[in-house]
N, C-alpha and C positions, 0 to 999 in steps of 0.2 A: 333372720328375724321375719316374722310373718308380715306380709303387706296388708294394708287395710285402706283400699281405695273406695271413696264414695261413688254412688251412681253418677252424680253430676261430674265428678272429676273424670271418670272414664269417658263419659259422653263428650265433655269439653275437649279432652285430649284428642279423640279420634276425629271430631268435627273440625278442630283447628289445625290438624295435621295436614289437611288437604288430601288425605288418602295415600300419601307417599311418605317414605322414610325421610326423616329430617336431616340426615347426613347430606352435606352439599353435593348436588348433582347426582344423587342416587335416584334411579328411576324405579326402584322396587316399590310396588303397591303394598300398602299395609292393610287394605281391605279388598277382598275379591267378591264381586257380585255373582251369585249363582242362582240357579232356578229355585232353590229352596231358601234364598235369602242371603244377606251379606255374611261373609266369613272373615274373621279377623286373622291376618297373617303377621301383623306387626307385633313388636314387643315393647313393653313399658320400661324405659331406662330412667334411672335416677341421675339427676345432675350432680347433686351432692349425695354421698353414699347412703344406702338404705340401712346401713349399720356402722358402728364405730370402726369395724375392721374392713369395711368395704372400700372400693375405689372412690377417691375424692371424698373421704369421710369428713364429717363435721360434727363432732360430739355435742356442739351447742344446739343443734337442731332437735326439736321434739319429734316424737313419733308422728304426730299429725302434720308437722311441717315437712317431714321426709316424704310422706305419702300424699302431700297436697299438690294441687295442679301446678303451682309455680316451680316445683322441684322435679317435674317429670316431662319427658318428651318421648315420642314414639319413633322407634328405629326398626329397620329390618333385622332379622336374626343375626346376619353377618356383621353389621355395623354395631349392633348392641354388644356382641361378643368382643369386637375389636376395641371399642372405647373403654370397656371394663378391663380387658387383659393388658392393654397398653395405655393405662390411664394417665401416665405422665405426659403422653403426647396430646391428650385431650383434657385440658384443664376446665374447671367450672365455667369460667367466662366464655370459653369457646362453645360449650354446650348451650349456654344461655343465649349466645348469639344465634346459634342454629334454631333454637326455639322461637326467638323473636322473628327470624327470617321466615320460618314456616307459618307463623301466625299472620304475618303481613301478606305473604303470598296467598294464603287462603282467603283473607278478607278481600284482597284485590281481585281474585278470581270470582268470588261471590258477587262483588260489585259489578264486574263485567258481565257475569252470567245474568244478573238482574236486568240489564239492558237488552238482553237477547230473549227474554221470556216471551213466548207467544201463546196463543190460545191452545196450541197442541200440548205444551208442557202443563198449562193449567188444567186441561182436560185430564191428563194422566194423573195428576195429583188429586184433583177433586174426585175422580173415579175411585181412588184408593179409600176415600171416606164415604162416598155415596154408593158403594157397592152393597145392594140389598134392598129390601122393601120394608124397613121397620117404620113404625109410626111414632112420630114425635111432633107435637105442635110447633109451628114456626114462631119466631119471636118478632117484636116490632122492628128489629134491625136498626136501632137508634145508636149512633156512635157515642162512645164514652171516651172521655179524655184519656189518652194512653198512660199518662203518668199516674193518674188516680187509680186506674185499674192495675197498673204495675204494683203500686203500693198495697193495694188490697189483696194482691196475690203473692206477696213476698218475692217479687221479681226485682233483681238488683241491676246495678250498672254494668255487671259483667255481660249481660245479654243486650245492652243498649245498642251496640254497633249493628248486631243482627236485626234488632227491632227496627232501627232506622232504615236499613236497606229494605226490609219488608213493607214498612208503612209507605215508603215512596212508591212501591209497586202495587200496594193494596187496591187502589182505584181500578187497576186493570183486572185484578181478580174479581172485584165487585161487578165490573161490566160483564165479565165472562159468566158469572153466576146469574145475572139478570137475563142474559141471552139464553142460557140453558133453561131458565124458568119459563120462557116463552114457548119452548119446545116441550117441556115437561113441567107442569106446574108444581109437582112434588119434588123437583130436584133440590131446591134449598132445604126442604125438610129432611130429605134423605142425607144430604151432605152434613147437616147439623147433627142428625142422629148418629151417623158414623163417627163424627168427631166426639160426641158425648160418650159413645161406647168406649172409644180408646181412652178418653180422659178418665172415665170411671174405672177402667181396668188399671190404669197407671196409679191413680190415687188409692185404689184398694190395696195396691202393693207398696204403699208408703211413699210414692214419688210425688214431690211437691216443689213449689217455688221454681227456681231456674231449671232444675232437673226436669220438671214436668213440661215446661215450655220447650226445652231442647228435645225431649223425648217425642213430643208431638210433631215437631219439625222432622225429626229423624224418621218417624213412622211414615209420614207422607212422602218424603224423599225416597226412602228405601223401597216403599211399595211401588213407586213408579220407575225404579231403576232395574234394568235387566242385565244379564251377562254381556249383552251386545252393546251396552251403553259405553261410549268412549269417555275418556277423562274430562274433556271439555264440556260435554253434554251433562255429565254428572252435576257440574256446578250450575248449569242452567235449570236443571230439574230441582236441585236443592233451592235455588233462588225462587222458583215457582212455589215450592212448598212453603217457604218463608212468607211469600206474598199472600197465599191463601190463608195461612194461619194468622197472620197479622190482621188481615181483613176481618176474619171471624173474631179475633181477639177484640177488635174495636166494637163490633156490632152485635155479637151474640152473647147469651148469658151462660155459656159453658164455664168460663172462669167466673170467680166470685165478683159480683158487682160492688163498686164502692158503697159504703154505708151512707 
């Protein structure tokens, strides 16, 4: 049966996987960062079967439920093959436990990473957006209540944990941007222009709502990550990307403003 994963589902899966196979104690990376960008090595596994004939099948599930985020986890090729070939040893509840453990571990690592964010990481992320010399007028940079802006942009509670982590660190991002503006008065303008460019590219391709927000975080994080970046630092850079984008979410008009 053909799989039909939404853009948001794919991004959520790999972001919440923590970049590693969900099989307990497996150290296999499911994303490899290369000079040309991240390469996906992991495979998407179904917790309950992708078809009525597949391992751990559940005929009561609809096609959308089978390919929805809640029914999927990311494994390395070896463990994906193993849990499907020896499915009696790996029941549904076991795989659900792995998924919950992977999600919690990722959130914990992101929270720790947020406390370690320094101006070095913020510089790397900001440079991913401020690379270039495009012209775009700056904005008043007046904060908008996050919930009102979330509602206006169809952002759901699914991203609230990430938003909360980012908003807690957003003042640090704002301080960094203010300092950079003292060195280069056009830095905030260039930063916003790069952000707008990526935002427009994504929306032109039909990306919106939670998927748009996650994609922008992914852009900043991936742009600042190199093949030499170790696993722990990946989460610090990711936390920096979340902080920068949450700051911009509050104060710029890239996202739709509440009516």
